[in-house]
N, C-alpha and C positions, 0 to 999 in steps of 0.2 A: 234496798233501805239505806246502804252506805251512800248512795247519792243523794238521797233524801237528807242525809244529815247535814252534807255539804251547802245544799240548796237553804237550808233553815239556818245555816250558821252565818251567812253573810248578813240578812235583816237584823240578826241579833245583835252583830257587832255595831251597825250603825246606831242602835239604841242605847249604846253604852253611856252616852249622856245622860239618859235618863233612868238608868238602872244603875244596880250596884256594881261597883268596880270589880267583884270577883265572879259576874256572873259566868264570863268565859272559863275563868279559873275552875271553876266548880264542875265544868264539863269533863267527862272522863271516859273510857272505853276507846271508841274510835279514834280519840282525838289525842291519844298518849304519845303518838309520834311527833305532835307539835308543840313547841315551846311557846307559852302564853305568858307577855309580858305587858305590865299597865306600869307607864312611864309617868312620873310624879314632878320631875324637874325639867327645866327647857334652858337653854343659853343660846341667845341668838348671835351668830357669827357674822363677820363684815360680808356684805352681799358683793357679789362678783359680777360685773356688766359682761355681756356676751353681745356678740354682733347683731345686727337686726334687731334691736330693741328688747332683747331677752335679758333676763339676769338669772342668777344662781343665788336663791334664798337659801342660806347656809344655816342649819339648825343642828344643836345637840342636845338630846333627851337623855335622862338619866332615871334608872330604877334601882330599888334596893338589890344588894349583892354585887355591888359595882359592875353593874350592867350599862350599857349605854347604847345609844341609837344616833347614828350619824346621817343625817337627811339633806339633800341638796336637792331643792324644788325649782324647776325652771319656769319662770314666768315672766310674763310682758309687765306686770305691775311690781311696786316696791313693796308692797305686802302680799300675804298669803291669801289667795282667793279661793272660795268654796268652789268644789268641784271634784272630779275623779281625776287621779294621775297615774299613769302606768309607768314600769320602768324602761329608763333610757336603753334604746336598743343600740344605737350608733354612739358611741363616747365622744366620737370627734364631731359629730353634728345632734347636738342636744335640739329639741323641739320643745315647745311650749306645752303645759299640762303632762310633762314628764318629770321623772325624779330619779335620783341615785341615792341609794341607802344600803347601809349595813349594820348589824348588831355586833357589838363587841362583848366579851366577858373580860373584864380587867383589860389586859394588854394584847388579848387573843382576838382578834376580829375574824367575823364569818364572811363567808364569800358574800358578794352584793347581792341584791333581789334582783331576780330575772323574771319572775311571774307573779301576777297579782295586782291588784289595784287599791290604791291609797284613796281614801275617801276624807275628804276635808268639809267640816262644816263650822261656820262662823254666825253665833247667835249670841247677841248682846254682848259682844267684846270676849266672849269665851269661844275657844276652839275645842272642836272634838273631831280628832284625828284617830282612825284605825284603819285596820287592813288584814288581810290574812295572803302571805307573800311565801313564795319557793326562793330559796338562795341558791347560786351558783354551786357551793358545795354540796348541796342536796339536803340542808335542813329547811324545816319548815316553822313558820311562825304567826302567832295572832298578837297584833301590837295594837293598842290604845293609848290615848292621852287627851286630858281634859284639863284644859286651863289656859289663861292669857299667854298671848305671845307678842312682844313689842320689837317692832321693826324700824329700822332707821331709814327715813325717807331722804334719798339721795336726789341728783338732777339729772334728767334722762340726756345722754348724748344726743347729738342731732344725727339723722339718718338722711340719706339721699333721697328727695320728693320725687323723683324721676324729671323734674325740670332740668335743661340743659342750657349751657350757653357757648357760644362761639364768638371769636374775638379777631377783629383785626384792626392792624395799626397802618395808618396813611399820613402822609403831609397835610397840613391844614393849607388851603388854597383859598385867596381873596381873587375875584374876578371883578375888573372893572366893565360893567355892562354898556359902557358909551364905546370903549375902545377894544372891548372882549381880550383885553389884555389880562394875563394872570400873573399873580405873585405868590411865592411860598412863604408863608411865616416861619420865622425861624426859631428853634428852640422847644417847639411844639409839635405833638400828634394829634390827629382824630383817631380815637379809639371807637370803632363800631361794636357795640356790644348787642348779639341778637340773642334774647331767651326764648325757648320753644317748651311748652308743656310735655308731660308724659307722651302723648298720642304725636309729637313732632309738628303740632300747630303753634302759630305765632303766639306769645305770651306778652311780651314786651320788647321795646327796641329804644337803644342809646346811642348817640354819637358824642361822646364824651371828650372835651378837650383837656389835655394836661402835657407833661415834660415829655420829652422825645425817651423812647427807648424803654419804656415801662411793661412790666408783665401785668398780669389782671389783679395780683395780690398787691401789688404797690399802687392799685387805682382805688383803693378803699378810702372811703370819706364823702363829704356831703358835695353835691353839684346845684348849681342853680341853673334854671331852664332860661334861654337866653337866645335872641335872634341872631342868627350868623355869627356865632361866638369865635375868638381866636385867642381867647386866654385861658388858663388853667382853671378848671374846677367849675366849668360851664358846660352844659349840655345845649345842643341844638333843639330848638322849640320844634313843635308839630306844628304842620302847614298843609293846608288844602287846597286844591284848584279843580272843584268838583266838575266842573262843565268838561273838563277833560279826563276825569276819572285819575287825576294825579294826588298823589300824598306822600308825605315824608317828614322827616324828624321823628323825635320820642312819641311813643306811644305805649299804651297799655290796653291788653284785652279784657274786656268785661260783658259777661254774656254773649260771647262770640262775636262783639262788634269792637272794631279798633277806635279807642279813644285817644285822640292827638293832644298830648300835653302842652299847653301854650304858656303856665306858668308854674312857680313853685319850686321845693327843692326835692331832690332825689339822693338818697343815700346808698351808697355801697358798702356792703361790710362783708366779714367771713368768720367763719367758726369752723373748728375742728371735729370732723365728723368721727363717728364711733370706731370706724374702721382706720382712722389716721389720717384721712383725706381731706382737703380744705374744700369747704362748702360755702357758697355765696348766696347772701341776702340782697332783697331790693326792696326799700320801702320809700314812702313819698310825704310830704309835708306842703300843706295849703296847695295841692294840685288841681289846677284848671284845664279843662279838654274842651274840644270841640269834635264832631263825629261827621264823616260824608253825609248822612243823612239829615245834618244840620241840627243835632242834639249839642248842649253843652251842659256844663256842670261840674260837680268836684269829682276828680278821681282818685279811685281807690289803688295804692299800691302796696304789698306785702306779699312779695314771691319769697320763699325760704328755701334753704338747703339744695341749692342748684349744683349741678356737677359741669365744672368746665371741660368742653372737649378740646384739648390742645390739638395743635397740627401734629400730623404724622406722616410718614412717606418722603421721599424725595422729589422736589420740584425740579424739573427740567424745562427752562423756559426758553421761548424764542428759537426754537430750533427750525432749521430750513430745509424744505423739502424741494429739489429742482424738477419742476413737473414739465414734462414734453407735452401735455395735452393744453394745459395754460399757456405754455411758452413763459413761464415765470416761476420765480420762488414763492413759495407758499410757508409761511410761519406757522410752527404748531407747538403747542406744549404738552409735556408728559408729567403724570404724578404716578412714581413707582411706589410701590409698596413697602413698609418697612421690612427689612429682611430680604429684598428682592435678590434673585440669584438667576444670572442669566442663563445658566445651563438649564434652568426650569422651565416648564410652559405654564402661563397664565391666561384667563380669561381676560377680554378686552372690552373695555365700556368706552364709547365714542360720544363724548360730552360736546355738544354744539351749543355756541352762542348766538345771540339774538342781533337784529339788525343793528347796524351803527355798532356792534361790540368787536371783541377779538378773543384772540387765543387763551389770553390770560383772565378772562373775565370770570371764571368758575373758580380760578385760584384766588384772585384778588376779591371781588365782590361777593363771589358765592362761598368762600370758604370751605370747599370741599375736601382741602386735606384734613379738616377737622372732624372729618367724618368717617373714613376709611380705617381708622384704627382698629374699631371695634368689630370689623366683619369677620368672618369665619373664612370664607373663599377672598384671598388676596386677589386683588384685580389690577391691571395697568388700565390708567384712564388717558386718553388720548383727545386732546382739544386742538381742533384745527382752525385756522382764519378762514373766514367765509366772507369777509368784506374788504372791499380794496379800493382806496381812493375815494371814498363817499360813494362808492357802490355796492349794493347787497345783493350776493349772487343768489339768495334763496335757495341755495344749494341744488339748483336746477341746471340744465343746459339752458344756454342762450336766454337766460331771463332777461326781460326788458328788450330783445331784440341785442344785446350787447356783445354777442357772440363768444362768451365766457363759459367754456362745457364743466362746469363745475361737477356736475352729477357723474359724467364720465371719469374725469380727474379722481373723485372720491372712490368710485367702486373699483375701477379698473389699475388705478395707480396707487393712490395712497394706503388704501386698507390692506393690500397685499405686501407692500413695503413695511407697513406698520407691524402687521403680523410675522413678517420675517425678522425684521429687528428683535421685536420683545417676546417671540416664541409665542403666539398665540395657540392656546389648545383647543380651537376650533370653535368656542363659545364666545359669540360676541354680543353686546348690547349696544341700545340708542337710546340718548336721554338729551333733552334740549329745552331751551327756553324761549319763546315768541317764534321768532323766525326760525329758532333752533327746534322747537318743538313742532314746527311744520313738517322741516327737514326729518324730524325724528319719524314722524307718521309716513311721510310719503317715503323713504327710504325703506322704514320696517315693513310697509304694506306692499311695495312693488318688489322687493327681494326678498321675499317672506322665508326663503329657505337659508338665508345668511344670518337672520339674527334670532337669538332665543329671548328677546323681551324688548319692549318701548315703553319708556317714560315720558311724556310731554307736557312740560310746564306751560300754562298760559300759550297754548298753541294759536299761530296766525292762521285762522282755518277759513277765513271768507274774504279773502282779498282778489281783486281783479287780476289777471295775468299770469295765475299759477294753475297747475292742475288741480282739480277737485278731490281734496281727499273724502268728500263723500261718495264720490263714484269709486271710491276703491275698496271699500268694505262688505262687498257682495261675494266675493270670492273666500272659500274657506282656505286654511292652512296658515295663516300669520300667528306669529306668537302671541303671548299675552301681552296686554298694554293696557296702561294706565294714562288718563287726560285729567289733569288738576287744574283748576281754574279758580281766580278769585272774583266774588260776587260785587267788586266794584271795579272789575276790571272791564276796559273798552271792547275787550274781545269776549266777554261774559256770553252774550246773546248768542253769538256764532257756536262757542263751547255748548252750551245747553241746546241749541239745536242739532249739534252734533249726538249728543247723548241720546236724544229722542229717536235720531235717524237709526242708531244703533240699536235700539229695542228690536228692530225688524233684521238685524244682520245676522247671517250664521256665525259671524266672529264674536257674538255677543257672550257666550261662556267664559271668553277669555278677556273680556273689557271690564275694566273699572273706571268710574267716573267719580271723581272729589270734586266739590266745590266748598268753599269756605269763605270767610271774609277775607279781604284782601284785594290789592288794586295791582296794576301792571309795574311791580316795582321789586327791588332787590329782596327787601324784607320778606315779601310772599314766596320768592324763589329759594332764599336760604333756609326757609321752613320746608320746602320740598325737598331738598338735597338729602336730610338723614331718612327719608322714606324712600326716597329712589336708590340709595346705596343698600339699604336693606333688601327692596325689591329684588335687584340684581344679586344681592349675596346668595337670596334662595333660587333665582333663575340658575345661577351658574352652579348650583349644586348637581 
């Protein structure tokens, strides 16, 4: 019978708005150990902002006999919403639909409520608040309030949207295409800003011209889209060469399609987020666009609350390795993680460049240093040179009959030396773009026991004169690997065919194929970078 009384009590409380205020007070017997209080007065205190869009709605209720109720409700809104609220379990990490409360008699406060449910109903501007609670000091209470409550509506502090920004600065260069002579424009830099969505895909891309030596926060303002800009407050316009699958300049992604911006103004702005960090916004005015598919029109740009991924780690550029196999010095660059300790062991990621590229490509154009600060497993990234005096080795032995045994050099000389120098813990990864994407798959499949993962961006899979990767996927044992390709890339059909072939491979369970809008260019590969860094962070665990 005692349990039945408790069950009947809760619906009675929720009906207090329609019943006499003394319904609960008239109960007796079993409920004599519960203090029943009806509050008639309310004072709204200033609202406190919490992180992640939550607020503390602070209220103080009063009743006869100098009794008060202090109540703090955690809410994503600026006003108290109808619903059920439970006591906060962790005072350091309050959550929505929770509350903190305690009763005071004069200056004597009881323990905070630890059990029970606060029921809130809002009907025609009148709040009906009730609850049955147990307090930390062992006391129990039945509480109710009926009346209006006025809240002050504030302004929400911005929260990070999940969009991220990377930026690199480089000189502005003018090329005379009749003589192929280049001239550096003094006093200005080109600031390449790549915006990625929360999934790491392209969202927008700008090459802004402004004064030398500026940080992202100093670039805030309005920029005009212009062709081949060389003066501050201009952004390079978008351009296309569809027959070669080439594109560049400013773009924004809409419905999965890159819209290359040809005219208008783009505004960069910043705000302070709720956690004190600086967040960045991008908006547009009078923007015109063209697409690879031949579309055109007015572009919309309104990307808000982006997080800037600043560079981290230590860059060691243009180091030299004396190769006996190649009979020459080979340049390489290394990116060491923050806090690198030469006495400790680290996993190593070998990051390979494309045809005509070099050992600094992933540092400069790829902005790889902007992505390694957030990983759990700190890694050493090694980037070797594989193109020499106009010759691309394709990471192979005797490619094109040139007698350069790059594969032998890499496997037998370079890797052992790097892993002795930087104390590899035995976990190695491979990633690369285009020619380097091919090298990634070739090494990772041929020397499957040496690598714990591969990530090939826009891999060159179907060229004459190189061993076929298609022939290498029929033997089980290779580590998990990913191929990522742009649908506007001239290598797209080869990658798509590879994905189809992989459906019959014993390696299929460890294979991931990603295709998305994009061309054979750095905006596409820059968007790959945070994904393969995350991929290897998982593989190196």
